[in-house]
Biopython code that builds the backbone (N, CA, C, O; Angstrom):
import numpy as np
from Bio.PDB.StructureBuilder import StructureBuilder

atoms = [
    (1, "UNK", "N", (-24.593, -5.895, -12.957)),
    (1, "UNK", "CA", (-23.492, -5.246, -13.541)),
    (1, "UNK", "C", (-23.873, -4.411, -14.771)),
    (1, "UNK", "O", (-24.578, -4.898, -15.655)),
    (2, "UNK", "N", (-23.442, -3.243, -14.826)),
    (2, "UNK", "CA", (-23.897, -2.411, -15.970)),
    (2, "UNK", "C", (-22.794, -2.545, -17.059)),
    (2, "UNK", "O", (-21.590, -2.474, -16.816)),
    (3, "UNK", "N", (-23.334, -2.743, -18.265)),
    (3, "UNK", "CA", (-22.425, -2.789, -19.458)),
    (3, "UNK", "C", (-23.080, -1.985, -20.570)),
    (3, "UNK", "O", (-24.277, -2.048, -20.851)),
    (4, "UNK", "N", (-22.151, -1.201, -21.192)),
    (4, "UNK", "CA", (-22.488, -0.446, -22.391)),
    (4, "UNK", "C", (-21.550, -0.962, -23.461)),
    (4, "UNK", "O", (-20.338, -0.789, -23.332)),
    (5, "UNK", "N", (-22.050, -1.583, -24.499)),
    (5, "UNK", "CA", (-21.104, -2.261, -25.571)),
    (5, "UNK", "C", (-21.346, -1.536, -26.890)),
    (5, "UNK", "O", (-22.435, -1.657, -27.452)),
    (6, "UNK", "N", (-20.388, -0.799, -27.397)),
    (6, "UNK", "CA", (-20.490, -0.160, -28.565)),
    (6, "UNK", "C", (-20.015, -1.025, -29.702)),
    (6, "UNK", "O", (-19.135, -1.873, -29.553)),
    (7, "UNK", "N", (-20.626, -0.783, -30.844)),
    (7, "UNK", "CA", (-20.161, -1.510, -32.079)),
    (7, "UNK", "C", (-20.458, -0.552, -33.299)),
    (7, "UNK", "O", (-21.184, 0.434, -33.169)),
    (8, "UNK", "N", (-19.853, -0.898, -34.497)),
    (8, "UNK", "CA", (-20.203, -0.201, -35.630)),
    (8, "UNK", "C", (-18.968, 0.727, -36.084)),
    (8, "UNK", "O", (-18.975, 1.238, -37.204)),
    (9, "UNK", "N", (-18.012, 0.910, -35.270)),
    (9, "UNK", "CA", (-16.920, 1.747, -35.747)),
    (9, "UNK", "C", (-16.006, 1.126, -36.850)),
    (9, "UNK", "O", (-16.104, -0.065, -37.147)),
    (10, "UNK", "N", (-15.248, 1.844, -37.357)),
    (10, "UNK", "CA", (-14.268, 1.433, -38.457)),
    (10, "UNK", "C", (-13.763, 2.492, -39.246)),
    (10, "UNK", "O", (-13.706, 3.635, -38.792)),
    (11, "UNK", "N", (-13.372, 2.194, -40.449)),
    (11, "UNK", "CA", (-12.856, 3.107, -41.459)),
    (11, "UNK", "C", (-13.926, 3.515, -42.442)),
    (11, "UNK", "O", (-14.691, 2.713, -42.977)),
    (12, "UNK", "N", (-13.927, 4.816, -42.641)),
    (12, "UNK", "CA", (-14.889, 5.390, -43.672)),
    (12, "UNK", "C", (-14.134, 6.394, -44.446)),
    (12, "UNK", "O", (-13.207, 7.029, -43.943)),
    (13, "UNK", "N", (-14.554, 6.553, -45.765)),
    (13, "UNK", "CA", (-13.984, 7.687, -46.536)),
    (13, "UNK", "C", (-14.696, 8.907, -46.314)),
    (13, "UNK", "O", (-15.846, 8.896, -45.875)),
    (14, "UNK", "N", (-14.032, 10.042, -46.614)),
    (14, "UNK", "CA", (-14.715, 11.342, -46.462)),
    (14, "UNK", "C", (-16.070, 11.399, -47.267)),
    (14, "UNK", "O", (-16.126, 10.976, -48.422)),
    (15, "UNK", "N", (-17.086, 11.899, -46.663)),
    (15, "UNK", "CA", (-18.294, 11.954, -47.360)),
    (15, "UNK", "C", (-19.172, 10.654, -47.061)),
    (15, "UNK", "O", (-20.366, 10.618, -47.359)),
    (16, "UNK", "N", (-18.544, 9.648, -46.488)),
    (16, "UNK", "CA", (-19.262, 8.402, -46.211)),
    (16, "UNK", "C", (-20.053, 8.384, -45.003)),
    (16, "UNK", "O", (-20.211, 9.393, -44.316)),
    (17, "UNK", "N", (-20.560, 7.246, -44.726)),
    (17, "UNK", "CA", (-21.400, 7.044, -43.531)),
    (17, "UNK", "C", (-21.121, 5.865, -42.665)),
    (17, "UNK", "O", (-20.741, 4.800, -43.153)),
    (18, "UNK", "N", (-21.312, 6.045, -41.332)),
    (18, "UNK", "CA", (-21.181, 4.852, -40.540)),
    (18, "UNK", "C", (-22.381, 4.946, -39.525)),
    (18, "UNK", "O", (-22.980, 6.012, -39.385)),
    (19, "UNK", "N", (-22.711, 3.855, -38.842)),
    (19, "UNK", "CA", (-23.733, 3.775, -37.892)),
    (19, "UNK", "C", (-23.203, 3.032, -36.618)),
    (19, "UNK", "O", (-22.815, 1.864, -36.638)),
    (20, "UNK", "N", (-23.227, 3.774, -35.591)),
    (20, "UNK", "CA", (-22.664, 3.194, -34.252)),
    (20, "UNK", "C", (-23.907, 2.677, -33.512)),
    (20, "UNK", "O", (-25.026, 3.172, -33.647)),
    (21, "UNK", "N", (-23.633, 1.716, -32.778)),
    (21, "UNK", "CA", (-24.739, 1.062, -31.818)),
    (21, "UNK", "C", (-24.177, 0.989, -30.448)),
    (21, "UNK", "O", (-22.964, 0.824, -30.311)),
    (22, "UNK", "N", (-24.933, 1.095, -29.462)),
    (22, "UNK", "CA", (-24.587, 0.927, -28.067)),
    (22, "UNK", "C", (-25.733, 0.170, -27.310)),
    (22, "UNK", "O", (-26.838, 0.663, -27.083)),
    (23, "UNK", "N", (-25.337, -1.069, -26.954)),
    (23, "UNK", "CA", (-26.297, -1.945, -26.291)),
    (23, "UNK", "C", (-26.087, -1.888, -24.850)),
    (23, "UNK", "O", (-24.996, -2.229, -24.395)),
    (24, "UNK", "N", (-27.071, -1.471, -24.052)),
    (24, "UNK", "CA", (-26.975, -1.436, -22.647)),
    (24, "UNK", "C", (-27.607, -2.594, -21.893)),
    (24, "UNK", "O", (-28.603, -3.177, -22.322)),
    (25, "UNK", "N", (-27.022, -2.896, -20.802)),
    (25, "UNK", "CA", (-27.533, -3.938, -19.882)),
    (25, "UNK", "C", (-27.330, -3.648, -18.439)),
    (25, "UNK", "O", (-26.374, -2.942, -18.119)),
    (26, "UNK", "N", (-28.076, -4.088, -17.600)),
    (26, "UNK", "CA", (-27.956, -3.823, -16.184)),
    (26, "UNK", "C", (-28.491, -2.529, -15.615)),
    (26, "UNK", "O", (-28.256, -2.220, -14.447)),
    (27, "UNK", "N", (-29.254, -1.721, -16.475)),
    (27, "UNK", "CA", (-29.821, -0.522, -16.169)),
    (27, "UNK", "C", (-31.240, -0.480, -16.721)),
    (27, "UNK", "O", (-31.540, -1.146, -17.712)),
    (28, "UNK", "N", (-32.140, 0.319, -16.069)),
    (28, "UNK", "CA", (-33.473, 0.590, -16.576)),
    (28, "UNK", "C", (-33.358, 1.572, -17.674)),
    (28, "UNK", "O", (-33.428, 2.770, -17.401)),
    (29, "UNK", "N", (-33.187, 1.173, -18.900)),
    (29, "UNK", "CA", (-32.756, 1.964, -19.975)),
    (29, "UNK", "C", (-33.477, 3.178, -20.207)),
    (29, "UNK", "O", (-32.886, 4.210, -20.526)),
    (30, "UNK", "N", (-34.802, 3.115, -20.056)),
    (30, "UNK", "CA", (-35.772, 4.218, -20.406)),
    (30, "UNK", "C", (-35.464, 5.423, -19.446)),
    (30, "UNK", "O", (-35.733, 6.584, -19.754)),
    (31, "UNK", "N", (-34.912, 5.077, -18.324)),
    (31, "UNK", "CA", (-34.765, 6.055, -17.258)),
    (31, "UNK", "C", (-33.504, 6.956, -17.545)),
    (31, "UNK", "O", (-33.377, 8.046, -16.988)),
    (32, "UNK", "N", (-32.640, 6.494, -18.374)),
    (32, "UNK", "CA", (-31.325, 7.126, -18.615)),
    (32, "UNK", "C", (-31.355, 8.024, -19.898)),
    (32, "UNK", "O", (-31.902, 7.653, -20.936)),
    (33, "UNK", "N", (-30.714, 9.259, -19.752)),
    (33, "UNK", "CA", (-30.254, 9.911, -20.881)),
    (33, "UNK", "C", (-29.010, 9.260, -21.487)),
    (33, "UNK", "O", (-27.999, 9.029, -20.823)),
    (34, "UNK", "N", (-29.142, 8.976, -22.797)),
    (34, "UNK", "CA", (-27.951, 8.315, -23.413)),
    (34, "UNK", "C", (-27.247, 9.324, -24.371)),
    (34, "UNK", "O", (-27.882, 10.129, -25.051)),
    (35, "UNK", "N", (-25.908, 9.224, -24.374)),
    (35, "UNK", "CA", (-25.096, 10.221, -25.133)),
    (35, "UNK", "C", (-23.922, 9.462, -25.897)),
    (35, "UNK", "O", (-23.458, 8.386, -25.520)),
    (36, "UNK", "N", (-23.535, 10.117, -26.941)),
    (36, "UNK", "CA", (-22.239, 9.715, -27.537)),
    (36, "UNK", "C", (-21.233, 10.945, -27.331)),
    (36, "UNK", "O", (-21.542, 12.117, -27.547)),
    (37, "UNK", "N", (-20.078, 10.536, -26.913)),
    (37, "UNK", "CA", (-18.958, 11.453, -26.858)),
    (37, "UNK", "C", (-17.855, 10.998, -27.677)),
    (37, "UNK", "O", (-17.801, 9.812, -28.002)),
    (38, "UNK", "N", (-16.924, 11.867, -28.060)),
    (38, "UNK", "CA", (-15.760, 11.428, -28.751)),
    (38, "UNK", "C", (-14.507, 12.183, -28.318)),
    (38, "UNK", "O", (-14.525, 13.317, -27.840)),
    (39, "UNK", "N", (-13.394, 11.428, -28.536)),
    (39, "UNK", "CA", (-12.112, 12.049, -28.145)),
    (39, "UNK", "C", (-11.058, 11.672, -29.144)),
    (39, "UNK", "O", (-10.740, 10.506, -29.376)),
    (40, "UNK", "N", (-10.532, 12.727, -29.724)),
    (40, "UNK", "CA", (-9.400, 12.545, -30.664)),
    (40, "UNK", "C", (-8.132, 12.694, -29.962)),
    (40, "UNK", "O", (-8.141, 13.291, -28.886)),
    (41, "UNK", "N", (-7.025, 12.222, -30.437)),
    (41, "UNK", "CA", (-5.763, 12.247, -29.894)),
    (41, "UNK", "C", (-5.377, 13.771, -29.546)),
    (41, "UNK", "O", (-5.393, 14.613, -30.444)),
    (42, "UNK", "N", (-5.051, 14.086, -28.305)),
    (42, "UNK", "CA", (-4.599, 15.407, -28.004)),
    (42, "UNK", "C", (-5.710, 16.255, -27.549)),
    (42, "UNK", "O", (-5.443, 17.296, -26.948)),
    (43, "UNK", "N", (-7.014, 15.894, -27.788)),
    (43, "UNK", "CA", (-8.140, 16.602, -27.555)),
    (43, "UNK", "C", (-8.868, 16.247, -26.348)),
    (43, "UNK", "O", (-8.656, 15.136, -25.862)),
    (44, "UNK", "N", (-9.750, 17.091, -25.761)),
    (44, "UNK", "CA", (-10.602, 16.654, -24.665)),
    (44, "UNK", "C", (-11.744, 15.881, -25.221)),
    (44, "UNK", "O", (-12.058, 15.955, -26.409)),
    (45, "UNK", "N", (-12.386, 15.110, -24.320)),
    (45, "UNK", "CA", (-13.533, 14.388, -24.731)),
    (45, "UNK", "C", (-14.733, 15.444, -24.945)),
    (45, "UNK", "O", (-14.924, 16.332, -24.114)),
    (46, "UNK", "N", (-15.483, 15.318, -26.027)),
    (46, "UNK", "CA", (-16.560, 16.336, -26.334)),
    (46, "UNK", "C", (-17.842, 15.552, -26.591)),
    (46, "UNK", "O", (-17.855, 14.409, -27.049)),
    (47, "UNK", "N", (-18.891, 16.243, -26.267)),
    (47, "UNK", "CA", (-20.297, 15.752, -26.512)),
    (47, "UNK", "C", (-20.537, 15.803, -27.985)),
    (47, "UNK", "O", (-20.347, 16.840, -28.620)),
    (48, "UNK", "N", (-20.971, 14.647, -28.561)),
    (48, "UNK", "CA", (-21.419, 14.585, -29.974)),
    (48, "UNK", "C", (-22.953, 14.787, -29.936)),
    (48, "UNK", "O", (-23.456, 15.723, -30.557)),
    (49, "UNK", "N", (-23.660, 13.968, -29.254)),
    (49, "UNK", "CA", (-25.167, 14.041, -29.107)),
    (49, "UNK", "C", (-25.629, 13.330, -27.948)),
    (49, "UNK", "O", (-24.986, 12.400, -27.461)),
    (50, "UNK", "N", (-26.819, 13.774, -27.450)),
    (50, "UNK", "CA", (-27.473, 13.020, -26.368)),
    (50, "UNK", "C", (-28.916, 12.940, -26.627)),
    (50, "UNK", "O", (-29.493, 13.693, -27.412)),
    (51, "UNK", "N", (-29.480, 12.022, -25.960)),
    (51, "UNK", "CA", (-31.112, 11.979, -26.186)),
    (51, "UNK", "C", (-31.668, 11.512, -24.843)),
    (51, "UNK", "O", (-31.110, 10.622, -24.201)),
    (52, "UNK", "N", (-32.758, 12.115, -24.439)),
    (52, "UNK", "CA", (-33.343, 11.729, -23.231)),
    (52, "UNK", "C", (-34.191, 10.539, -23.346)),
    (52, "UNK", "O", (-34.474, 10.060, -24.444)),
    (53, "UNK", "N", (-34.606, 10.047, -22.228)),
    (53, "UNK", "CA", (-35.465, 8.843, -22.258)),
    (53, "UNK", "C", (-36.772, 9.024, -23.053)),
    (53, "UNK", "O", (-37.342, 8.054, -23.552)),
    (54, "UNK", "N", (-37.197, 10.177, -23.155)),
    (54, "UNK", "CA", (-38.388, 10.516, -23.872)),
    (54, "UNK", "C", (-38.108, 10.911, -25.354)),
    (54, "UNK", "O", (-39.067, 11.160, -26.085)),
    (55, "UNK", "N", (-36.901, 10.973, -25.799)),
    (55, "UNK", "CA", (-36.516, 11.107, -27.198)),
    (55, "UNK", "C", (-36.090, 12.466, -27.587)),
    (55, "UNK", "O", (-35.905, 12.745, -28.771)),
    (56, "UNK", "N", (-35.918, 13.371, -26.579)),
    (56, "UNK", "CA", (-35.484, 14.752, -26.930)),
    (56, "UNK", "C", (-33.860, 14.673, -27.049)),
    (56, "UNK", "O", (-33.119, 14.265, -26.155)),
    (57, "UNK", "N", (-33.454, 15.148, -28.340)),
    (57, "UNK", "CA", (-32.026, 15.000, -28.667)),
    (57, "UNK", "C", (-31.431, 16.483, -28.701)),
    (57, "UNK", "O", (-32.095, 17.513, -28.816)),
    (58, "UNK", "N", (-30.094, 16.385, -28.584)),
    (58, "UNK", "CA", (-29.226, 17.572, -28.572)),
    (58, "UNK", "C", (-28.003, 17.236, -29.300)),
    (58, "UNK", "O", (-27.544, 16.103, -29.149)),
    (59, "UNK", "N", (-27.374, 18.126, -30.123)),
    (59, "UNK", "CA", (-26.178, 17.871, -30.859)),
    (59, "UNK", "C", (-25.082, 18.887, -30.595)),
    (59, "UNK", "O", (-25.353, 20.050, -30.297)),
    (60, "UNK", "N", (-23.893, 18.451, -30.702)),
    (60, "UNK", "CA", (-22.756, 19.344, -30.715)),
    (60, "UNK", "C", (-22.797, 20.137, -31.943)),
    (60, "UNK", "O", (-23.401, 19.674, -32.911)),
    (61, "UNK", "N", (-22.219, 21.293, -32.020)),
    (61, "UNK", "CA", (-22.211, 22.240, -33.166)),
    (61, "UNK", "C", (-21.450, 21.551, -34.370)),
    (61, "UNK", "O", (-21.821, 21.682, -35.537)),
    (62, "UNK", "N", (-20.492, 20.901, -34.030)),
    (62, "UNK", "CA", (-19.729, 20.347, -35.204)),
    (62, "UNK", "C", (-20.347, 19.138, -35.986)),
    (62, "UNK", "O", (-19.854, 18.769, -37.053)),
    (63, "UNK", "N", (-21.378, 18.565, -35.457)),
    (63, "UNK", "CA", (-21.967, 17.462, -36.095)),
    (63, "UNK", "C", (-23.445, 17.715, -36.385)),
    (63, "UNK", "O", (-24.084, 16.866, -37.007)),
    (64, "UNK", "N", (-23.986, 18.786, -35.983)),
    (64, "UNK", "CA", (-25.507, 19.202, -36.191)),
    (64, "UNK", "C", (-25.744, 19.161, -37.694)),
    (64, "UNK", "O", (-24.990, 19.744, -38.474)),
    (65, "UNK", "N", (-26.728, 18.515, -38.058)),
    (65, "UNK", "CA", (-27.135, 18.331, -39.519)),
    (65, "UNK", "C", (-26.492, 17.215, -40.265)),
    (65, "UNK", "O", (-26.831, 16.909, -41.408)),
    (66, "UNK", "N", (-25.554, 16.613, -39.591)),
    (66, "UNK", "CA", (-24.787, 15.391, -40.250)),
    (66, "UNK", "C", (-25.128, 14.216, -39.487)),
    (66, "UNK", "O", (-25.497, 13.199, -40.074)),
    (67, "UNK", "N", (-25.035, 14.265, -38.224)),
    (67, "UNK", "CA", (-25.286, 13.081, -37.318)),
    (67, "UNK", "C", (-26.704, 13.066, -36.788)),
    (67, "UNK", "O", (-27.303, 14.119, -36.570)),
    (68, "UNK", "N", (-27.267, 11.818, -36.569)),
    (68, "UNK", "CA", (-28.570, 11.681, -35.921)),
    (68, "UNK", "C", (-28.392, 10.602, -34.851)),
    (68, "UNK", "O", (-27.883, 9.511, -35.103)),
    (69, "UNK", "N", (-28.859, 10.980, -33.584)),
    (69, "UNK", "CA", (-28.964, 10.042, -32.549)),
    (69, "UNK", "C", (-30.365, 9.548, -32.403)),
    (69, "UNK", "O", (-31.308, 10.317, -32.589)),
    (70, "UNK", "N", (-30.538, 8.320, -32.084)),
    (70, "UNK", "CA", (-31.815, 7.720, -31.836)),
    (70, "UNK", "C", (-31.693, 6.504, -30.747)),
    (70, "UNK", "O", (-30.625, 6.002, -30.398)),
    (71, "UNK", "N", (-32.840, 6.169, -30.331)),
    (71, "UNK", "CA", (-32.821, 5.090, -29.338)),
    (71, "UNK", "C", (-34.060, 4.173, -29.556)),
    (71, "UNK", "O", (-35.112, 4.525, -30.090)),
    (72, "UNK", "N", (-33.770, 2.940, -29.058)),
    (72, "UNK", "CA", (-34.895, 1.900, -29.061)),
    (72, "UNK", "C", (-34.945, 1.358, -27.655)),
    (72, "UNK", "O", (-34.163, 0.508, -27.228)),
    (73, "UNK", "N", (-35.931, 1.917, -26.961)),
    (73, "UNK", "CA", (-35.967, 1.514, -25.501)),
    (73, "UNK", "C", (-36.379, 0.032, -25.353)),
    (73, "UNK", "O", (-36.032, -0.585, -24.346)),
    (74, "UNK", "N", (-37.074, -0.532, -26.278)),
    (74, "UNK", "CA", (-37.362, -1.937, -26.263)),
    (74, "UNK", "C", (-36.173, -2.803, -26.333)),
    (74, "UNK", "O", (-36.185, -3.911, -25.799)),
    (75, "UNK", "N", (-35.091, -2.329, -27.000)),
    (75, "UNK", "CA", (-33.835, -3.107, -27.264)),
    (75, "UNK", "C", (-32.713, -2.528, -26.418)),
    (75, "UNK", "O", (-31.585, -3.009, -26.518)),
    (76, "UNK", "N", (-32.970, -1.497, -25.570)),
    (76, "UNK", "CA", (-31.963, -0.958, -24.710)),
    (76, "UNK", "C", (-30.712, -0.505, -25.509)),
    (76, "UNK", "O", (-29.557, -0.653, -25.109)),
    (77, "UNK", "N", (-31.057, 0.034, -26.624)),
    (77, "UNK", "CA", (-29.913, 0.370, -27.637)),
    (77, "UNK", "C", (-30.032, 1.774, -27.943)),
    (77, "UNK", "O", (-31.146, 2.291, -28.027)),
    (78, "UNK", "N", (-28.966, 2.435, -28.116)),
    (78, "UNK", "CA", (-28.869, 3.834, -28.654)),
    (78, "UNK", "C", (-27.979, 3.731, -29.968)),
    (78, "UNK", "O", (-27.065, 2.914, -30.079)),
    (79, "UNK", "N", (-28.340, 4.648, -30.957)),
    (79, "UNK", "CA", (-27.675, 4.600, -32.122)),
    (79, "UNK", "C", (-27.154, 5.945, -32.531)),
    (79, "UNK", "O", (-27.722, 6.954, -32.113)),
    (80, "UNK", "N", (-26.041, 6.032, -33.372)),
    (80, "UNK", "CA", (-25.544, 7.192, -33.907)),
    (80, "UNK", "C", (-25.420, 7.034, -35.398)),
    (80, "UNK", "O", (-24.537, 6.300, -35.839)),
    (81, "UNK", "N", (-26.245, 7.671, -36.209)),
    (81, "UNK", "CA", (-26.060, 7.563, -37.666)),
    (81, "UNK", "C", (-25.231, 8.764, -38.088)),
    (81, "UNK", "O", (-25.640, 9.918, -37.958)),
    (82, "UNK", "N", (-24.030, 8.440, -38.605)),
    (82, "UNK", "CA", (-23.102, 9.541, -39.021)),
    (82, "UNK", "C", (-22.993, 9.584, -40.563)),
    (82, "UNK", "O", (-22.555, 8.646, -41.229)),
    (83, "UNK", "N", (-23.422, 10.736, -41.059)),
    (83, "UNK", "CA", (-23.361, 10.899, -42.589)),
    (83, "UNK", "C", (-22.430, 12.043, -42.864)),
    (83, "UNK", "O", (-22.072, 12.794, -41.957)),
    (84, "UNK", "N", (-22.057, 12.175, -44.033)),
    (84, "UNK", "CA", (-21.165, 13.286, -44.669)),
    (84, "UNK", "C", (-19.926, 13.304, -43.716)),
    (84, "UNK", "O", (-19.553, 14.391, -43.272)),
    (85, "UNK", "N", (-19.288, 12.188, -43.390)),
    (85, "UNK", "CA", (-18.194, 12.093, -42.534)),
    (85, "UNK", "C", (-16.992, 12.977, -42.973)),
    (85, "UNK", "O", (-16.735, 13.101, -44.171)),
    (86, "UNK", "N", (-16.337, 13.524, -42.117)),
    (86, "UNK", "CA", (-15.125, 14.324, -42.338)),
    (86, "UNK", "C", (-13.952, 13.792, -41.598)),
    (86, "UNK", "O", (-14.114, 13.166, -40.550)),
    (87, "UNK", "N", (-12.691, 14.033, -42.138)),
    (87, "UNK", "CA", (-11.461, 13.569, -41.407)),
    (87, "UNK", "C", (-11.438, 14.129, -39.889)),
    (87, "UNK", "O", (-10.787, 13.557, -39.014)),
    (88, "UNK", "N", (-12.104, 15.147, -39.679)),
    (88, "UNK", "CA", (-12.075, 15.748, -38.397)),
    (88, "UNK", "C", (-13.039, 14.912, -37.506)),
    (88, "UNK", "O", (-13.033, 15.151, -36.298)),
    (89, "UNK", "N", (-13.777, 14.055, -37.945)),
    (89, "UNK", "CA", (-14.668, 13.211, -37.142)),
    (89, "UNK", "C", (-13.895, 12.011, -36.595)),
    (89, "UNK", "O", (-14.424, 11.271, -35.765)),
    (90, "UNK", "N", (-12.613, 11.798, -37.057)),
    (90, "UNK", "CA", (-11.808, 10.735, -36.579)),
    (90, "UNK", "C", (-11.569, 10.769, -35.043)),
    (90, "UNK", "O", (-10.998, 11.726, -34.519)),
    (91, "UNK", "N", (-11.969, 9.822, -34.415)),
    (91, "UNK", "CA", (-11.821, 9.810, -32.883)),
    (91, "UNK", "C", (-12.340, 8.419, -32.299)),
    (91, "UNK", "O", (-12.913, 7.581, -32.995)),
    (92, "UNK", "N", (-12.082, 8.277, -30.990)),
    (92, "UNK", "CA", (-12.730, 7.104, -30.357)),
    (92, "UNK", "C", (-14.120, 7.637, -29.756)),
    (92, "UNK", "O", (-14.208, 8.633, -29.038)),
    (93, "UNK", "N", (-15.061, 6.928, -30.107)),
    (93, "UNK", "CA", (-16.449, 7.246, -29.786)),
    (93, "UNK", "C", (-16.958, 6.468, -28.618)),
    (93, "UNK", "O", (-16.941, 5.237, -28.624)),
    (94, "UNK", "N", (-17.396, 7.148, -27.648)),
    (94, "UNK", "CA", (-17.848, 6.451, -26.337)),
    (94, "UNK", "C", (-19.391, 6.666, -26.042)),
    (94, "UNK", "O", (-19.914, 7.774, -26.167)),
    (95, "UNK", "N", (-20.016, 5.647, -25.680)),
    (95, "UNK", "CA", (-21.264, 5.658, -25.217)),
    (95, "UNK", "C", (-21.451, 5.970, -23.738)),
    (95, "UNK", "O", (-20.714, 5.476, -22.885)),
    (96, "UNK", "N", (-22.473, 6.818, -23.443)),
    (96, "UNK", "CA", (-22.541, 7.305, -21.999)),
    (96, "UNK", "C", (-23.992, 7.254, -21.545)),
    (96, "UNK", "O", (-24.893, 7.731, -22.235)),
    (97, "UNK", "N", (-24.191, 6.693, -20.426)),
    (97, "UNK", "CA", (-25.584, 6.614, -19.748)),
    (97, "UNK", "C", (-25.549, 7.371, -18.479)),
    (97, "UNK", "O", (-24.676, 7.215, -17.625)),
    (98, "UNK", "N", (-26.540, 8.201, -18.392)),
    (98, "UNK", "CA", (-26.664, 9.044, -17.041)),
    (98, "UNK", "C", (-28.121, 9.333, -16.776)),
    (98, "UNK", "O", (-28.950, 9.557, -17.658)),
    (99, "UNK", "N", (-28.364, 9.307, -15.421)),
    (99, "UNK", "CA", (-29.643, 9.789, -14.915)),
    (99, "UNK", "C", (-29.591, 11.286, -14.706)),
    (99, "UNK", "O", (-28.771, 11.763, -13.920)),
    (100, "UNK", "N", (-30.431, 12.036, -15.376)),
    (100, "UNK", "CA", (-30.467, 13.450, -15.251)),
    (100, "UNK", "C", (-31.767, 13.870, -14.488)),
    (100, "UNK", "O", (-32.744, 13.128, -14.590)),
    (101, "UNK", "N", (-31.847, 14.924, -13.786)),
    (101, "UNK", "CA", (-30.689, 15.903, -13.673)),
    (101, "UNK", "C", (-29.608, 15.560, -12.585)),
    (101, "UNK", "O", (-28.535, 16.164, -12.570)),
    (102, "UNK", "N", (-29.886, 14.666, -11.755)),
    (102, "UNK", "CA", (-28.971, 14.431, -10.692)),
    (102, "UNK", "C", (-27.609, 14.010, -11.144)),
    (102, "UNK", "O", (-26.630, 14.380, -10.495)),
    (103, "UNK", "N", (-27.465, 13.225, -12.266)),
    (103, "UNK", "CA", (-26.157, 12.620, -12.554)),
    (103, "UNK", "C", (-25.615, 11.683, -11.634)),
    (103, "UNK", "O", (-24.442, 11.325, -11.742)),
    (104, "UNK", "N", (-26.414, 11.222, -10.673)),
    (104, "UNK", "CA", (-25.986, 10.343, -9.618)),
    (104, "UNK", "C", (-25.472, 8.951, -10.185)),
    (104, "UNK", "O", (-24.573, 8.343, -9.605)),
    (105, "UNK", "N", (-26.029, 8.503, -11.255)),
    (105, "UNK", "CA", (-25.623, 7.219, -11.839)),
    (105, "UNK", "C", (-25.199, 7.530, -13.323)),
    (105, "UNK", "O", (-25.957, 8.040, -14.147)),
    (106, "UNK", "N", (-23.978, 7.186, -13.548)),
    (106, "UNK", "CA", (-23.386, 7.425, -14.888)),
    (106, "UNK", "C", (-22.420, 6.409, -15.292)),
    (106, "UNK", "O", (-21.600, 5.989, -14.476)),
    (107, "UNK", "N", (-22.459, 5.988, -16.486)),
    (107, "UNK", "CA", (-21.622, 4.874, -16.964)),
    (107, "UNK", "C", (-21.214, 5.181, -18.337)),
    (107, "UNK", "O", (-21.909, 5.794, -19.147)),
    (108, "UNK", "N", (-19.860, 4.641, -18.574)),
    (108, "UNK", "CA", (-19.231, 4.751, -19.904)),
    (108, "UNK", "C", (-18.971, 3.386, -20.490)),
    (108, "UNK", "O", (-18.680, 2.422, -19.782)),
    (109, "UNK", "N", (-19.086, 3.328, -21.841)),
    (109, "UNK", "CA", (-18.761, 2.209, -22.608)),
    (109, "UNK", "C", (-17.137, 2.271, -22.870)),
    (109, "UNK", "O", (-16.436, 3.191, -22.447)),
    (110, "UNK", "N", (-16.686, 1.248, -23.567)),
    (110, "UNK", "CA", (-15.226, 1.073, -23.738)),
    (110, "UNK", "C", (-14.758, 1.921, -24.861)),
    (110, "UNK", "O", (-13.569, 2.234, -24.930)),
    (111, "UNK", "N", (-15.629, 2.315, -25.750)),
    (111, "UNK", "CA", (-15.163, 3.075, -26.951)),
    (111, "UNK", "C", (-15.047, 2.311, -28.160)),
    (111, "UNK", "O", (-14.721, 1.125, -28.121)),
    (112, "UNK", "N", (-15.299, 2.927, -29.256)),
    (112, "UNK", "CA", (-15.050, 2.306, -30.555)),
    (112, "UNK", "C", (-14.431, 3.371, -31.475)),
    (112, "UNK", "O", (-14.843, 4.531, -31.476)),
    (113, "UNK", "N", (-13.399, 2.926, -32.279)),
    (113, "UNK", "CA", (-12.648, 3.758, -33.054)),
    (113, "UNK", "C", (-13.437, 4.048, -34.384)),
    (113, "UNK", "O", (-13.982, 3.142, -35.014)),
    (114, "UNK", "N", (-13.462, 5.289, -34.747)),
    (114, "UNK", "CA", (-13.904, 5.773, -36.106)),
    (114, "UNK", "C", (-12.769, 6.522, -36.695)),
    (114, "UNK", "O", (-12.217, 7.461, -36.122)),
    (115, "UNK", "N", (-12.424, 6.040, -37.938)),
    (115, "UNK", "CA", (-11.361, 6.725, -38.686)),
    (115, "UNK", "C", (-11.966, 7.171, -40.065)),
    (115, "UNK", "O", (-12.555, 6.360, -40.779)),
    (116, "UNK", "N", (-11.816, 8.364, -40.384)),
    (116, "UNK", "CA", (-12.259, 8.983, -41.682)),
    (116, "UNK", "C", (-11.013, 9.330, -42.480)),
    (116, "UNK", "O", (-10.245, 10.226, -42.129)),
    (117, "UNK", "N", (-10.843, 8.589, -43.565)),
    (117, "UNK", "CA", (-9.643, 8.867, -44.328)),
    (117, "UNK", "C", (-9.817, 8.310, -45.770)),
    (117, "UNK", "O", (-10.533, 7.330, -45.974)),
    (118, "UNK", "N", (-9.183, 8.919, -46.719)),
    (118, "UNK", "CA", (-9.210, 8.427, -48.081)),
    (118, "UNK", "C", (-7.991, 7.519, -48.289)),
    (118, "UNK", "O", (-7.801, 6.981, -49.380)),
]
sb = StructureBuilder()
sb.init_structure("model")
sb.init_model(0)
sb.init_chain("A")
sb.init_seg("    ")
for serial, (resi, resn, name, xyz) in enumerate(atoms, 1):
    if name == "N":
        sb.init_residue(resn, " ", resi, " ")
    sb.init_atom(name, np.array(xyz, "f"), 0.0, 1.0, " ", f" {name:<3s}", serial, name[0])
structure = sb.get_structure()
């Protein structure tokens, strides 16, 4: 059974930082591209960042330079370090695992709420 379990969400002030974690089980972690998506109320789900099994990362325009994605294949965990948080970063953040390029195997976590507010 595949599980992606996110943690680390919560309330942060503008300009503050949070670190999200996603622990995976039931998959060969190093074979999967891992990603973080987010969805704010009334908005479509959007890509925040992704990272290949070999560590190549890609970022959405709105977070580039502020967020950093990383992974620890030995711990089957992907991280999202979020700095210089803005109210517009408020959303539910989802962990996503996918085998690329086929996309034949893809899994979502349950999501974790991030709220940026003073």
